[in-house]
C-alpha positions as CSV (number, residue, x, y, z in Angstrom):
1,M,-137.8,124.9,99.3
2,F,-139.1,121.2,99.9
3,F,-142.4,122.2,101.0
4,R,-143.0,125.1,98.6
5,L,-142.3,122.7,95.7
6,L,-144.6,120.2,97.5
7,M,-147.8,123.2,97.9
8,E,-147.0,124.5,94.2
9,S,-147.5,121.2,92.7
10,F,-150.6,121.0,94.3
11,R,-151.6,124.3,93.4
12,R,-150.8,123.7,89.5
13,Q,-151.9,120.5,88.7
14,R,-155.1,120.5,90.8
15,R,-157.1,118.4,88.1
16,R,-154.4,115.9,87.8
17,K,-154.1,115.3,91.6
18,M,-158.1,115.2,92.1
19,L,-158.2,112.7,89.6
20,A,-155.9,110.4,91.6
21,G,-157.3,111.6,94.9
22,V,-160.5,110.4,93.9
23,A,-159.5,106.7,92.7
24,I,-157.8,106.6,96.2
25,L,-161.2,108.1,97.8
26,L,-163.4,105.4,95.9
27,G,-161.1,102.4,96.9
28,T,-160.7,103.4,100.8
29,T,-164.8,103.9,100.9
30,A,-165.3,100.6,99.4
31,V,-162.6,98.7,101.5
32,T,-163.8,100.7,104.8
33,A,-167.5,99.6,103.9
34,M,-166.6,95.9,103.8
35,L,-164.1,95.8,107.0
36,A,-167.1,97.5,108.8
37,L,-169.3,95.3,107.6
38,A,-167.1,92.5,108.4
39,T,-166.7,93.5,111.9
40,T,-170.2,93.4,112.6
41,I,-171.5,90.5,110.4
42,G,-171.0,87.9,112.5
43,D,-173.6,89.4,115.2
44,R,-176.0,90.4,112.4
45,I,-175.9,86.8,110.8
46,H,-176.1,85.5,114.5
47,K,-179.6,87.1,114.6
48,E,-180.6,86.3,111.3
49,L,-180.3,82.6,111.6
50,A,-182.1,82.8,115.4
51,V,-185.1,81.8,113.4
52,Y,-183.5,78.0,113.4
53,G,-183.2,77.8,116.9
54,A,-180.5,77.4,119.7
55,N,-177.1,76.1,118.4
56,I,-176.3,74.6,121.8
57,V,-178.6,72.0,123.5
58,V,-177.7,70.9,127.2
59,Y,-179.4,67.8,128.7
60,P,-178.5,65.3,131.8
61,K,-175.4,63.0,131.0
62,A,-177.2,60.1,132.9
63,D,-179.5,59.9,130.0
64,L,-177.1,58.7,127.7
65,L,-176.7,55.6,129.7
66,D,-178.7,52.6,129.0
67,V,-180.3,50.7,132.1
68,K,-181.3,47.2,130.9
69,V,-181.9,43.9,133.4
70,G,-181.7,40.6,131.6
71,G,-181.8,43.0,128.4
72,V,-184.8,44.8,129.1
73,D,-184.6,48.4,129.0
74,V,-185.8,49.4,132.6
75,K,-184.9,53.4,132.2
76,P,-188.0,55.4,132.9
77,A,-189.6,57.3,129.7
78,S,-188.7,60.7,131.2
79,G,-185.2,59.5,132.1
80,G,-185.7,59.8,135.8
81,V,-182.8,62.5,135.8
82,Y,-183.0,66.0,135.9
83,L,-180.6,69.3,135.7
84,K,-181.1,71.6,138.4
85,E,-182.5,75.1,137.6
86,S,-180.3,76.7,139.8
87,D,-177.1,75.6,138.1
88,L,-178.1,77.7,135.4
89,E,-176.7,80.5,137.1
90,K,-173.2,78.8,136.7
91,L,-173.2,79.7,132.7
92,K,-172.5,83.7,133.7
93,T,-169.4,82.0,135.2
94,I,-167.7,80.3,132.0
95,F,-165.0,82.2,129.8
96,W,-167.7,82.9,126.9
97,A,-170.4,84.1,129.1
98,N,-170.8,87.3,127.3
99,N,-171.6,85.5,123.9
100,I,-174.8,83.7,125.4
101,T,-177.8,85.5,124.1
102,G,-180.4,83.3,124.7
103,V,-181.3,80.8,127.6
104,S,-184.4,78.2,127.3
105,P,-184.7,75.7,130.0
106,E,-187.4,73.0,129.6
107,L,-189.5,70.5,131.6
108,R,-191.0,68.0,129.3
109,L,-193.7,65.7,130.9
110,N,-195.0,63.0,128.2
111,D,-198.2,62.0,129.3
112,Q,-198.3,62.9,132.8
113,A,-200.9,64.9,133.3
114,R,-204.6,64.4,132.1
115,L,-206.9,66.8,130.7
116,I,-210.4,66.8,131.5
117,D,-212.9,69.2,129.7
118,S,-216.4,70.5,130.9
119,N,-217.8,66.9,129.4
120,E,-215.7,65.1,132.2
121,A,-213.9,63.6,128.8
122,S,-210.3,62.6,129.8
123,F,-207.4,63.1,127.6
124,P,-203.8,62.3,128.4
125,V,-201.6,65.3,127.4
126,S,-197.8,66.1,127.4
127,V,-196.8,69.2,129.2
128,I,-194.1,71.6,128.4
129,G,-192.6,73.7,131.4
130,M,-190.9,76.4,129.9
131,W,-189.5,80.2,130.4
132,F,-191.4,82.6,128.3
133,D,-190.0,85.9,129.1
134,H,-187.5,85.6,132.1
135,A,-185.0,87.8,133.5
136,F,-181.6,85.9,133.6
137,G,-179.0,88.6,134.6
138,T,-178.8,91.4,132.2
139,L,-180.6,89.1,129.4
140,K,-184.5,89.0,128.8
141,T,-184.8,85.6,127.7
142,G,-186.4,82.4,127.1
143,T,-188.7,80.5,124.3
144,L,-189.9,83.7,122.6
145,Q,-186.0,84.7,122.1
146,L,-185.1,81.1,121.1
147,H,-188.2,80.2,118.7
148,P,-189.0,83.6,117.3
149,W,-191.1,81.9,114.5
150,W,-193.8,80.8,117.1
151,R,-197.1,83.0,116.7
152,L,-199.2,83.8,120.0
153,E,-202.9,84.5,119.9
154,G,-204.0,85.8,123.4
155,R,-200.8,86.1,125.7
156,W,-198.2,83.8,127.7
157,P,-199.1,82.3,131.0
158,L,-198.6,83.5,134.1
159,A,-196.3,81.3,136.8
160,E,-198.5,81.1,139.6
161,P,-197.9,77.2,141.0
162,D,-199.4,77.8,144.3
163,S,-202.9,79.3,143.1
164,D,-205.9,77.6,142.8
165,H,-205.7,77.5,139.4
166,W,-203.1,77.5,136.5
167,E,-202.5,79.8,133.6
168,V,-201.8,77.5,130.1
169,A,-201.2,78.0,126.5
170,V,-202.3,75.1,124.2
171,N,-201.1,74.5,120.7
172,S,-203.3,75.4,117.7
173,A,-203.7,71.6,116.7
174,L,-204.8,70.6,120.4
175,A,-207.1,73.4,120.6
176,K,-208.7,72.3,117.3
177,K,-208.9,69.0,118.4
178,L,-210.8,69.7,121.9
179,N,-212.5,72.9,120.7
180,L,-210.3,75.4,123.2
181,Q,-210.6,79.1,123.0
182,I,-208.8,82.0,124.7
183,G,-210.7,81.9,128.0
184,S,-211.5,78.1,127.9
185,K,-211.7,76.4,131.3
186,F,-210.5,72.6,131.9
187,L,-208.9,70.6,134.8
188,M,-205.5,68.9,134.6
189,R,-204.7,65.9,137.0
190,R,-201.4,65.1,138.2
191,L,-200.5,61.5,137.4
192,A,-197.2,61.7,138.8
193,S,-197.7,62.9,142.1
194,L,-201.4,62.1,143.4
195,E,-200.9,62.8,147.0
196,G,-200.0,66.8,145.7
197,G,-203.7,66.9,145.1
198,G,-206.2,65.5,142.5
199,Y,-207.2,68.3,140.1
200,T,-206.2,72.1,139.1
201,A,-208.5,74.2,137.3
202,A,-206.5,75.4,134.2
203,Y,-207.8,78.6,131.9
204,V,-206.2,79.2,128.3
205,T,-204.5,82.5,128.0
206,G,-203.1,82.1,124.5
207,I,-203.0,79.5,121.5
208,V,-199.5,79.1,119.7
209,S,-198.6,78.0,116.4
210,T,-195.3,76.4,116.9
211,G,-194.9,74.4,113.2
212,D,-193.2,71.4,114.8
213,Q,-193.6,68.6,117.3
214,T,-195.0,70.4,120.1
215,E,-198.3,71.3,118.0
216,M,-200.2,68.6,120.2
217,D,-198.6,69.8,124.2
218,V,-199.9,72.2,126.8
219,L,-197.2,74.6,127.3
220,V,-196.9,76.1,130.9
221,P,-194.5,78.1,132.7
222,L,-191.6,76.1,134.2
223,P,-192.7,76.3,138.1
224,I,-196.0,74.7,137.0
225,A,-194.5,71.7,135.1
226,Q,-192.4,71.0,138.3
227,A,-195.2,71.3,140.4
228,I,-196.8,69.0,138.1
229,A,-193.8,66.3,138.2
230,G,-193.6,67.0,141.9
231,K,-189.9,67.8,140.9
232,N,-188.7,71.7,142.2
233,G,-186.2,73.4,140.4
234,A,-186.2,70.2,137.5
235,V,-185.2,70.9,134.2
236,S,-184.9,68.2,131.5
237,R,-183.5,70.2,128.8
238,V,-181.8,73.4,128.0
239,E,-181.6,75.5,124.7
240,I,-178.8,77.9,124.6
241,S,-178.0,80.5,121.8
242,A,-174.8,82.0,121.6
243,R,-172.3,83.8,119.4
244,T,-169.9,81.7,117.6
245,K,-166.8,81.3,115.4
246,P,-167.3,79.0,112.5
247,E,-166.3,75.7,112.7
248,D,-162.9,74.6,111.5
249,A,-160.6,71.6,111.6
250,F,-159.2,72.9,114.9
251,A,-162.8,73.3,116.3
252,R,-163.1,69.7,116.1
253,V,-160.0,68.6,118.0
254,D,-160.5,66.8,121.4
255,P,-159.3,69.2,123.8
256,D,-158.2,66.6,126.1
257,S,-155.6,65.1,123.7
258,L,-154.0,68.8,123.1
259,P,-151.0,69.7,124.7
260,P,-151.6,72.4,127.4
261,K,-150.8,75.6,125.4
262,Q,-152.7,74.4,122.3
263,R,-155.4,73.2,124.6
264,E,-155.6,77.0,126.1
265,I,-155.9,78.4,122.5
266,W,-158.7,76.0,121.9
267,Y,-160.5,76.9,125.0
268,C,-160.0,80.7,124.4
269,R,-161.9,80.4,120.9
270,P,-165.5,81.1,120.7
271,Y,-166.3,77.6,119.0
272,A,-169.9,76.2,119.7
273,N,-167.7,73.0,120.9
274,S,-165.5,75.1,123.3
275,I,-168.5,76.8,124.7
276,A,-170.1,73.5,124.9
277,Y,-167.2,72.1,127.1
278,Q,-167.4,74.9,129.6
279,I,-170.7,74.4,130.1
280,R,-170.3,70.8,130.7
281,E,-167.6,72.0,133.2
282,A,-169.7,74.7,134.9
283,I,-172.8,72.3,135.3
284,P,-172.8,69.0,137.0
285,G,-173.9,66.1,135.2
286,A,-174.7,67.7,132.2
287,Q,-173.9,67.0,128.6
288,A,-173.9,70.0,126.1
289,E,-173.3,69.5,122.5
290,Q,-173.7,71.9,119.5
291,V,-176.5,71.7,117.5
292,R,-175.0,71.2,114.0
293,R,-177.5,72.2,111.5
294,V,-177.5,75.8,113.2
295,E,-174.0,76.3,113.6
296,Q,-173.1,74.9,110.1
297,S,-175.6,77.1,108.3
298,E,-174.3,80.0,110.3
299,G,-170.6,79.2,109.3
300,N,-171.3,78.5,105.6
301,V,-173.0,81.9,105.3
302,L,-170.3,83.7,107.0
303,K,-167.8,82.1,104.7
304,R,-169.2,83.2,101.5
305,I,-170.1,86.6,102.6
306,S,-166.4,87.1,104.2
307,G,-165.2,85.6,100.7
308,L,-167.3,88.3,98.7
309,M,-166.0,90.9,100.9
310,W,-162.5,90.1,100.5
311,L,-162.9,90.1,96.7
312,I,-164.7,93.4,96.5
313,S,-162.1,95.2,98.8
314,A,-159.3,93.5,96.6
315,A,-160.8,94.7,93.4
316,A,-161.5,98.3,94.8
317,L,-158.0,98.7,95.9
318,L,-156.6,97.1,92.3
319,A,-159.0,99.6,90.4
320,A,-157.6,102.4,92.6
321,G,-154.1,101.6,91.7
322,F,-154.2,101.4,88.2
323,A,-156.3,104.9,88.5
324,V,-153.6,106.0,90.6
325,S,-150.7,104.7,88.0
326,A,-152.4,106.6,85.4
327,A,-152.8,109.8,86.8
328,M,-149.3,110.0,88.2
329,A,-147.9,108.8,84.4
330,T,-149.6,111.9,82.8
331,A,-148.5,113.9,85.7
332,I,-145.1,113.1,85.3
333,L,-145.0,113.2,81.8
334,E,-146.4,117.1,82.0
335,R,-143.5,117.6,84.4
336,R,-140.8,116.5,82.5
337,G,-139.1,120.0,82.1
338,E,-139.3,120.4,85.8
339,I,-137.7,117.2,86.5
340,G,-134.9,117.7,83.8
341,L,-134.2,121.2,85.5
342,M,-133.8,119.8,89.0
343,R,-131.4,117.5,87.9
344,S,-129.3,119.9,85.9
345,L,-129.3,122.3,88.7
346,G,-127.8,119.3,91.1
347,A,-130.8,117.9,92.5
348,S,-130.3,114.0,93.4
349,K,-132.7,111.3,92.3
350,G,-133.5,110.5,95.7
351,S,-134.4,114.1,96.5
352,I,-136.9,114.3,93.2
353,A,-138.1,110.6,94.2
354,L,-139.0,112.0,97.8
355,L,-140.9,115.2,96.5
356,F,-143.2,113.0,94.2
357,Y,-143.9,110.5,96.9
358,A,-144.5,113.0,99.4
359,E,-147.1,114.4,97.1
360,T,-148.5,111.1,96.7
361,G,-148.5,110.4,100.3
362,L,-150.0,113.4,101.4
363,L,-152.8,112.7,98.8
364,A,-153.1,109.4,100.3
365,V,-153.5,110.4,104.1
366,L,-156.4,113.1,102.9
367,A,-158.3,110.8,100.6
368,G,-158.0,107.9,102.9
369,T,-159.6,109.4,105.7
370,M,-162.0,110.9,103.6
371,G,-162.7,107.5,102.3
372,Y,-162.8,106.2,106.0
373,L,-165.7,108.7,106.6
374,L,-167.6,107.6,104.0
375,G,-167.4,104.2,104.2
376,S,-168.4,104.2,107.5
377,A,-171.6,106.4,106.3
378,L,-172.1,103.5,103.5
379,A,-171.4,100.6,105.9
380,A,-174.5,101.8,108.1
381,W,-176.6,102.2,105.3
382,L,-175.9,99.0,103.9
383,G,-176.3,97.4,107.0
384,A,-179.6,98.9,107.4
385,K,-181.0,97.9,103.9
386,I,-179.4,94.2,103.9
387,F,-180.5,93.5,107.9
388,A,-183.6,95.5,107.9
389,G,-185.3,92.9,110.3
390,D,-182.9,94.4,113.3
391,G,-185.2,97.7,112.9
392,G,-183.9,99.3,109.2
393,A,-182.5,102.4,110.8
394,A,-178.9,103.2,109.8
395,E,-176.8,103.0,112.8
396,A,-173.6,104.6,112.9
397,V,-170.4,102.3,112.3
398,L,-167.3,104.4,112.9
399,I,-164.8,101.9,114.1
400,P,-161.7,104.0,115.2
401,V,-159.2,101.2,114.8
402,L,-160.1,101.3,110.8
403,L,-158.9,104.5,110.3
404,P,-155.2,103.9,110.4
405,V,-155.6,100.4,108.6
406,V,-157.5,102.6,105.7
407,V,-154.9,105.3,105.6
408,A,-152.4,102.5,105.5
409,L,-153.5,100.7,102.5
410,A,-154.7,104.1,100.9
411,L,-150.5,104.6,100.9
412,V,-149.6,101.2,99.8
413,V,-152.1,101.5,97.0
414,A,-150.7,105.2,96.3
415,I,-147.1,104.4,96.3
416,A,-147.5,101.0,94.4
417,G,-149.4,103.0,91.8
418,S,-147.1,105.9,91.5
419,T,-143.5,104.1,91.6
420,P,-143.4,103.1,87.8
421,S,-144.1,106.2,86.5
422,I,-141.5,107.8,89.2
423,R,-139.0,105.0,88.2
424,T,-139.2,105.7,84.4
425,A,-138.9,109.6,84.7
426,L,-135.6,109.4,86.9
427,R,-134.1,106.9,84.3
428,M,-134.5,109.6,81.7
429,E,-131.3,112.1,81.1
430,P,-131.8,115.7,82.0
431,S,-130.0,116.7,78.9
432,A,-132.2,114.6,76.5
433,I,-135.6,116.1,78.8
434,L,-134.5,119.5,78.2
435,R,-133.8,119.5,74.4
436,A,-137.0,117.7,73.6
437,D,-138.7,120.8,75.6
438,A,-136.5,123.4,74.0
């Protein structure tokens, strides 16, 4: 009998049920879309803010030391200390290795080479050795990934340090100053290690516009810079891009001052500080620090967008609750006679309330499931429109774990919206209801 009454209520009050269902459907659609976007917003924003460069930089710890004799700084201009390129493999062993999305080592040689043009004019130049498009495990990484705003005319040079000529890229300002073009040939003389040979021919394969301090440098593959310096496997600086959690007060705590349990929690959170700490542990003699400009920009954007998403979700659920309450109030008003008859025939308040809650719950499950599907499609469309730089095509955002969450929210909204009307109906006397309807 209970199930018959339940089905009959849907058949006879289809319009009222549809109104309440549409309210729940719209609310859960908005909530699903916001939650689905929130689960991927961090990665998407990380990609968008990659144009600001790396968020972690690694350099030799010994470069921080002041070497003075008689009050005079005698530390070499290059720092005299390098990291080992082979140690970069240890980045794959840290706890948050999968969060690392880009690695770009550099070897900067300030005035360690001299360019001699076709007129035999000599110019001291700074050389930067780097990875351009390097296979690092499953990543294709290098300066292209960490500096996406760079513009190249021509192609990047190939790494052939043992060849009788080198391929190089020059920055646009230097190319303009020396009237260099793609295909131009000049000689490069090693100043740091003359015993390795006097001059090597160099060919310009690309002209790069970077918009920063490297505009007057010569860019070469890392092995060629190492050959110029006579330092096999040397690296002076490493830029790292990693997906991180926005910084909070806990992120800024010194982990060595924490008790073991708290330190483990800090260590296992993807803060930029904790990833940098793990890099310092993995690479001997390395000092790793977060680049606060990039990290704080990413954190601020995430906080503001997350706050907006929660506000939209709360507003959608509140509106759905009011709509359900209005629909249920009208439906119960129309069914006063039915309620009075059931009460006069001996039905308890609990059984009548259970009937109405069952109607509301079934409606919430159906509307919540449909809202989950529509909200997932909406999240895919919004993601493609907002983050068009990722390709512009809508990708499916079906996240199974959200389904029970969305259905549970639909049930809470439906029950909360219908409870005032149900309580009001159950407080009415059956005799008064039946006399009013007579």
